[in-house]
C-alpha positions, 0 to 999 in steps of 0.5 A: 424333253428327251427326243428320239427320231427314226430316220436316215442319219444323213437326211436333212430333216433329221439333222435339222431336228437335231440342230433345232433341239440343241438350240432349244437347250434339249439333248440332241435327239438320238437317231435310230436309223432305218437300217438298224431298225430293219436289222435289229428291231425295236430293241434299238429304240432308247428310252425317251419322252417322244419319238418322231418317225421321219421319212425313209426316203433318199437312201437307196439301201433302205429302199432296196431293203423295203422292196425286198421285204415287200416281196420285190427283188433284192436289187437297188433301183436306179436313181429316181426310177419309178418301180416296185412302188407297192412292194416298197410300201409293203416293206415300209408298212411291215416295219411300221407294224413291228414298231407298233406301240413300243414308245410314245410317238408324235404320229403313231406307226399305224397312222403313218401306214394309212397315210401312205395309202391313198385309197385307204385315206380316201375311204377314211375321209369318205366315212367321216364325211370329209369332202373329197374329189370322187375317187375310184380304185383304178384297174391294173392295165391300160386297156381296162383303164380305157374301158373303165374311163369310158364307162364313167364318161359323165363322171370324168367328162374327159379328164382325170388324175391318176395317182400311184396308190403308194407314192408321194411328192407328185411321184408318178402322178398323171393328169389325163385328158381325152377327146375324140380319139386324142389323148394327153398325159401331163406328168413329172415323168421321163420315159427312158428306152435303152437296149430293149428296156423301158423305164420310167423316172421321176423328173423335175420337168413336167412333161406333156405326152400326146403320143398314144404309144408313150401314154400306153407305155406309162400306164402299162408300167404304173397301173399294175403297181396300184393307182387311184383315179380321181375326178379332176377338179379345175383349180382356182387361179390367181395371177394367171396360175392355178393354185392349191394350198398346203396347210400344216395342221398341228394339234388340231389347228392349222398353224401354217399355210403355203400357197402353191402356184403352177402353170401345170396341174401339179403344184409341188414346189420342188417341181419349180413352182412358186409360192403365192400370196394368201392375201391374193388367194383371199382376194380371189376366193374370199376370206370366208372360203379361205376359212372353210378351207382351214376348217376342212384341213382340220376336219381331215386331221381329226380323222387321225386323232392320235397323230400330232400333225400332218400336211393337208393339201 
């Protein structure tokens, strides 16, 4: 099989794919860089049996181009800066749309574009009857969000998740609690104030903010970039930690499952959380519930019938 990959040539996922293909006795997959694709279009794609589209992340030059294509400024963000999320997505989606159906894909560009939009994903799951936490498109200012959450008092019961509509890997995700005028925001976010300028940065440390001024700062920067508000459903616990499951669905079946445990609301492993045991999970929730979770992940994947694989939380 002759594979091609669209990605950043220096990215570890691209390098791992090339190494694995060679080990299997296949030709090394040709990598078409995102920068070449932006500059020269689909003409850079060679003839092949299958194309894998890899993440454009971890390359500042690519990110800068996407932001400019999406209507943002043509400037490079500082490392880890949480800024221009909507414009970065729009530039990415524009490139995916240009790729179109020009080749056989593992996951087609149209599906990838939708998968990176949390609100559109929610609507698709909802229409297909795939159960999800109740979710709303969040207002775009901190003041209107507080009015909005108060109006949804019985729905939210004093706590909710706010998630950037167009980001991934817990970037910008906020867990909020509020009661009797007191608030708490938990997030892997660092606030940096320097020379009259305030910026938000991704952080590997999950922080808890209780200052109303800090919470106002975070919401005022993130909400205008587009966020969804999701009911906070408490996680089941094992060994004292909350956990969730990352299920890898390939060709309509769960092929791999990772238990992610954390003392924080965010369970992503890159935040220093630990892998748990499926046996322990089964002992807590029961094998029947674990099987239900597998079926739910597969039902979510069936909402993208043209895609080969996805990770489902």
